Residue, then its C-alpha position, 0 to 999 in steps of 0.5 A: m883173941e881180939t873182939i869180933q864185931i858182928i853188928e856195927n853202928s856207924i855214920v853209914g848206918t847199921r852194918s852186918a859182918v859176914l864172917r868167914l871161918t876156916r881151920r888148920g888142915g883145910g876142909p869146909a869153910i864156914v861163912i856166918f851171915p848175922m841177920l837182922h830179921v827186918a832190914e832194908p830190901q837191899f840187905f836181903r838181896a845181897v845176902e841172897s846173892r851170896l848164899r847162891e854161891c855156897d854149897l850148903l845152908v844152915v838156916e835158923g827158923i822155928q818150924g811149926e806152930s808156937a803161940a809163944a814164938d809168934g808173940l815174940t816175933a811180932t815185936y819185930r814183924v810189926m816194923p815193916v807194917n809202918e811203910e814209912s820205915g822203908l823196912v821189910e821182913d826177911d823174904i829170902p826164899y831159902g828153899d828155892l836157892g838151888v843150894p842144899l839146906v839144913a834147918p836144925d832149929l827147934s820145932g814149934e812144939e819144942f819151943q812151946e813146950g819149953f816156954q810153958k816150963l818157964s816160971w809163971k812170972v817170966r811168962a806173964l812178963t813176956w806176954a805183958s811186954v809184947p804189945v808194949v814193945s810192938i807199939g814202940q817198934f811200929f813207930a820207932g823201928r827204924r830208929t831202933l835199928l840205927s841205935p848204938d844199942i843194936e851193936v853185937n860182938d862176941l864178948p859177953t853183954a851186960q845182959d849176959e852178966l846179969r843173967s838171973e836164975q829166973w831168966d836163965d831158962f828163958l835165955d837158954l830157950l831163946l838162945d843157948r839151945r838153938d845155938g847148940r843145934a846150929v853148932a851140932a849141925v855144922a859139926e856133923v857136916v865137918r865130920e862127914r865132909g871134912d876133906e871137901d873144899i866147900e863153903v857152908a853158910v850159917v844164916y842166923g839172927a845176930r844175937h845167936v852168932p856169939g854162941i855159935l862162934r864159941g861152938l865153932y872155936g871148939l871145933g878148931y875154927r877161927v875167923v879169918s875175914a869179915d865183909w860188911l853189908v849195910v842192913v839199914s842206911a843212915q838217913e839224913s836228918 
């Protein structure tokens, strides 16, 4: 199976691949929208328009209070504070699109409990990095989103290969458990509506998409097409 590009950086800027998956025998088609939670406004408007055409949404989002989740998301929420960046935070009104919505992500309480179970070293390093990363993102957020380092595909990353036992629990909390929830939600839809010709949108951060794809492959789904949306356009120097 060839590599699936999820987020691409090129001369036009940074683009997200809207991935359509189907399986033999028909039934629900799955349309994955790999998200960057901060982007140019037109990216979110394009995603919003397409979501209105779907029959069901499976949407990422930790519901409820969690100091740890708030700290981690602050590292990207600070980008639009710099108005010169031209960036905005995801403002899609998912619950008001007129499309049924499923939100299978962890609750704030679950995320906080998971974070508190991490080793004290991981927790300390995480908290220490938040202000440093946030300051850098305030001044260089747009450049960060236009860097080749932003690219994502479905192959294991260097980070995946170097996962140590110390950080494994952190990445399990941040990615693996949440990816599993998304796949389980889709699997339930497939079981209950397997004979219906519907489109199910999966709207999750791009870093979650490789894990979600692996889960969908296990359900017999395969990527049949990709349609690119510009997340951040390249600026002339």
